C-alpha positions in Angstrom: 18.0 -14.4 8.1 17.9 -15.7 4.6 18.6 -14.7 1.0 16.7 -16.8 -1.6 17.6 -16.8 -5.2 14.5 -16.8 -7.4 14.3 -20.0 -9.4 11.6 -21.8 -11.3 8.4 -21.8 -9.4 9.4 -19.0 -7.0 6.0 -18.9 -5.4 6.3 -22.6 -4.3 9.9 -22.0 -3.2 8.8 -19.1 -1.1 5.9 -21.0 0.5 8.1 -24.0 1.3 10.6 -21.6 2.9 7.9 -19.9 5.0 6.6 -23.4 6.2 10.1 -24.6 7.1 11.5 -21.4 8.7 8.6 -19.5 10.1 6.1 -22.1 11.1 3.7 -20.6 13.7 5.1 -17.1 13.3 3.3 -14.0 12.2 4.8 -13.4 8.7 4.3 -10.5 6.3 5.2 -10.8 2.7 6.2 -7.5 1.2 6.7 -6.7 -2.4 6.6 -4.2 -5.3 3.1 -3.4 -6.5 1.6 -5.8 -9.0 4.5 -8.3 -8.6 3.5 -10.5 -5.7 2.4 -14.0 -6.5 -1.1 -13.2 -5.4 -3.3 -16.2 -6.1 -1.1 -18.9 -4.8 0.1 -17.4 -1.5 -3.1 -15.5 -0.8 -4.9 -18.9 -0.7 -2.4 -19.8 2.1 -3.6 -17.0 4.3 -0.3 -15.1 4.2 -0.5 -11.3 4.9 0.6 -9.2 2.0 1.7 -5.6 1.6 2.3 -4.2 -1.9 3.8 -1.0 -0.7 7.2 -0.7 -2.3 8.1 1.0 -5.5 11.2 0.0 -7.5 12.7 3.5 -7.1 14.3 3.0 -3.7 13.8 -0.5 -2.5 16.4 -0.2 0.3 15.0 3.0 1.8 11.4 1.9 1.5 12.2 -1.5 2.9 13.9 -0.1 6.0 11.0 2.3 6.5 8.5 -0.6 6.2 10.5 -2.7 8.8 10.7 0.2 11.2 7.0 0.8 10.9 5.7 -2.8 11.2 8.5 -4.6 13.2 6.3 -4.6 16.3 3.4 -6.3 14.5 5.3 -9.3 12.9 8.0 -11.7 13.9 9.2 -12.2 10.3 9.2 -10.5 6.9 9.7 -11.9 3.5 10.6 -9.3 0.9 9.7 -10.6 -2.6 12.0 -8.5 -4.7 14.4 -8.6 -7.6 17.2 -6.9 -5.9 21.0 -7.2 -5.5 22.5 -9.3 -2.8 24.0 -6.1 -1.3 20.5 -4.6 -0.9 19.2 -7.9 0.5 22.0 -8.0 3.1 21.2 -4.4 4.2 17.5 -5.2 4.6 18.4 -8.3 6.7 20.7 -6.2 8.9 17.9 -3.7 9.4 15.6 -6.5 10.5 18.2 -7.9 12.8 18.6 -4.6 14.5 14.8 -4.4 15.0 14.6 -7.9 16.4 12.7 -9.5 13.5 13.7 -12.2 11.0 14.0 -11.3 7.4 14.1 -13.2 4.1 14.8 -11.4 0.8 14.6 -12.8 -2.7 17.3 -11.8 -5.1 17.9 -12.2 -8.8 21.2 -13.9 -8.2 22.8 -15.4 -5.1 25.8 -13.6 -3.6 29.1 -15.3 -4.4 
């Protein structure tokens, strides 16, 4: 379970994280419509879902996890959210038995 602070080159940062932490696992990258780093990661054969809106990231993220937890072993939420929302998404994933990474605008203190 990870929280990644978005830094310069967040696409490369996310890809490096996926390679290190989720090698050989079935990973879904989930994000807000029109905000996923499409070209770079799609070339890496990563499965994408652009299904969240920015209105209720936590509720939508939990719904997404509940719906697809049986299909994947890990989820990467590519979001600009608070550390609090990230922690709650990670806890939801943990309760469903899947590993979760969430990107945040700033790291929790």
